[in-house]
C-alpha positions as CSV (number, residue, x, y, z in Angstrom):
1,M,85.2,139.2,127.2
2,R,82.3,138.3,124.9
3,R,79.4,140.3,123.5
4,I,76.0,139.2,122.5
5,P,73.0,141.2,121.2
6,A,69.8,141.0,123.2
7,T,67.6,140.5,120.1
8,P,65.0,142.0,119.4
9,Y,66.0,144.8,121.8
10,P,68.8,147.3,121.0
11,Y,71.1,146.2,123.8
12,L,74.5,144.5,123.9
13,I,75.4,142.2,126.8
14,F,79.1,142.0,127.7
15,Y,80.0,138.9,129.6
16,E,82.8,136.5,130.5
17,V,82.7,132.7,131.0
18,S,84.8,131.7,134.0
19,G,84.8,128.1,134.9
20,D,81.2,127.1,135.7
21,E,79.8,130.6,135.9
22,I,79.0,133.5,133.6
23,V,79.9,137.0,134.8
24,V,77.9,139.9,133.2
25,H,80.1,143.0,133.0
26,A,77.7,145.4,131.3
27,V,74.4,145.8,129.5
28,R,74.6,148.7,127.1
29,H,72.3,150.3,124.5
30,S,73.8,149.7,121.1
31,A,73.5,153.4,120.1
32,R,76.0,154.5,122.8
33,D,79.4,155.7,121.9
34,P,81.5,152.5,121.2
35,S,84.7,154.0,122.4
36,D,83.6,153.7,126.0
37,L,82.3,150.1,125.8
38,P,83.9,147.4,127.9
39,G,87.0,146.1,126.3
40,A,87.2,148.9,123.7
41,N,90.7,149.9,124.8
42,E,92.1,146.3,124.7
C-alpha cells in the first residue's frame, strides 16, 4: 500500500496499484491518530 499527500490539503490518500488499475483504500485527514491508519499494523 502506498500513501500520497493531497497537497495543499491536509489529507493523505492510501492506495494500491494492481495491474492496470489504482485502488484507493482510504482518504484520511493527516491530524488523525496514525495508529488506526491503513497499514499501520503491518
